[in-house]
C-alpha positions in Angstrom: 55.8 85.6 96.0 56.9 82.5 94.3 55.6 79.2 95.4 57.7 76.1 95.3 56.4 72.7 94.4 56.3 70.2 97.2 59.2 67.8 97.2 58.3 64.5 95.5 57.5 61.7 97.8 59.9 58.8 97.5 59.4 55.5 99.0 62.1 52.9 99.6 60.9 49.4 99.2 62.4 47.0 101.7 64.7 44.4 100.1 62.9 41.1 99.8 63.9 38.6 102.4 63.5 34.8 102.7 65.1 31.8 101.1 64.1 32.8 97.6 65.6 36.3 97.9 68.8 34.8 99.4 69.1 32.3 96.5 68.4 35.0 93.9 71.0 37.3 95.4 73.6 34.5 95.5 72.9 33.6 91.9 73.1 37.3 90.8 76.5 37.6 92.5 78.1 34.3 91.6 76.3 32.6 88.6 78.4 34.3 85.8 81.7 33.3 87.6 80.4 29.7 87.9 79.5 29.8 84.2 82.9 31.1 83.4 84.7 28.5 85.4 82.6 25.6 84.1 83.1 26.7 80.5 86.8 26.9 81.2 86.8 23.4 82.6 85.0 22.1 79.5 87.6 23.8 77.2 90.5 22.7 79.3 89.3 19.1 79.3 88.6 19.0 75.6 92.0 20.7 74.9 94.1 18.4 77.1 92.4 15.4 75.6 93.5 16.4 72.1 97.2 16.2 73.2 96.8 12.4 73.3 96.5 11.0 69.8 93.3 9.0 69.3 91.8 10.1 72.6 89.4 12.7 71.3 86.3 11.6 69.4 86.5 14.9 67.5 90.0 14.3 66.2 89.0 13.5 62.6 86.6 16.4 62.4 89.3 18.7 63.8 91.9 17.6 61.3 89.5 18.0 58.4 88.2 21.4 59.5 91.5 23.0 60.3 93.0 21.6 57.0 90.1 23.2 55.1 90.2 26.5 56.9 93.9 26.9 56.5 93.9 25.7 52.9 96.1 22.7 53.8 98.8 24.8 55.6 97.9 23.0 58.9 96.8 19.4 58.6 96.8 16.1 60.3 98.2 15.8 63.8 99.5 19.4 63.6 95.9 20.6 63.3 94.9 18.6 66.4 97.8 19.9 68.4 97.1 23.5 67.4 93.5 23.1 68.5 94.6 21.4 71.7 96.9 24.4 72.5 94.1 27.0 71.7 91.5 25.1 73.7 93.8 24.7 76.7 94.7 28.4 76.7 91.1 29.3 76.5 90.3 27.0 79.3 93.1 28.4 81.5 92.0 32.0 80.9 88.4 31.2 81.8 89.2 29.2 84.9 91.8 31.6 86.3 90.5 34.9 85.0 94.0 35.8 84.0 94.2 37.5 80.5 90.4 36.9 80.4 89.7 39.4 77.6 92.5 38.0 75.4 91.2 34.5 76.1 87.7 35.6 75.0 89.1 37.0 71.8 90.7 33.6 71.1 87.5 31.9 72.1 85.5 33.9 69.6 87.9 32.8 66.8 87.8 29.2 68.0 84.0 29.2 68.1 84.0 30.3 64.4 86.2 27.3 63.7 84.2 25.0 65.9 81.0 25.9 64.0 82.6 25.8 60.6 81.8 22.1 59.9 78.1 22.9 59.9 78.8 25.0 56.7 81.8 23.2 55.3 80.6 19.7 55.7 76.8 20.0 55.9 76.3 17.1 53.5 78.4 14.8 55.6 77.0 15.9 58.9 73.4 15.6 57.8 73.1 12.6 55.4 69.5 12.1 54.5 68.7 15.3 56.5 69.4 13.7 59.9 72.3 14.8 62.1 75.2 12.4 62.7 76.9 12.1 66.0 79.5 14.6 64.8 76.8 17.1 63.9 75.3 16.7 67.4 78.8 17.3 68.8 79.0 20.6 66.9 75.4 21.6 67.7 76.1 21.5 71.5 78.7 24.2 70.9 75.8 26.6 70.4 75.4 26.5 74.2 79.1 27.2 74.6 78.9 30.2 72.3 75.9 31.6 74.3 77.9 31.1 77.6 80.8 33.0 76.0 78.5 35.9 75.2 77.4 36.2 78.8 81.0 36.0 80.1 82.1 38.5 77.5 79.4 40.9 78.5 80.5 40.7 82.1 84.1 41.1 81.2 83.2 44.3 79.3 81.3 45.7 82.3 77.8 44.4 82.2 76.2 43.4 85.6 73.6 41.0 86.6 71.4 42.3 89.4 68.8 40.7 91.6 65.5 42.5 91.7 
C-alpha cells in the first residue's frame, strides 16, 4: 500500500493595513504614470521653449551639438527647430501615452544627443576641471535618462508591486 505525503501547509499572510500600506499601494499603482507625465511635461516645456528664438538658455549648445552630430547638415536655427519638434513630440507621447513606445525610441535617440556635449565639448564644459552652467544643464539629464529607463521598462511589461 502506497502512502502519500501530507499536503504542504500553506499560510496566507494578511495584506498589511494602515496608512503606510495604503500609501505604498498607491505609489506602486501610480508612481510610474506620475513619473511618465512629469517627464513628458519637462520635455514638452523645453521643446516648446525652443520654438521661440532666444528663449531657451540651451539654444547655443543645441546649435553646436546638432551641427557637430550632423556634420554641418543641420545647423543654426534649423538645429534648434528640429530639437524643438523632437522634444515636443516626446513630451506629447509621454503625457498622453499615445504612441508611447515610438516616443520612447525617439527619446532614446534624443538622450544620446543630449548627452553628446559631455564628450564632444568636454574641454569647454569643464574648463579648469570645473563644470560650467552648461555642463550642469547636461548633467541633470542623467536623471531624465534614468526616468526614461523606468518608463521604458513599464511600457515593455515590467510591473512595480507593493510588498
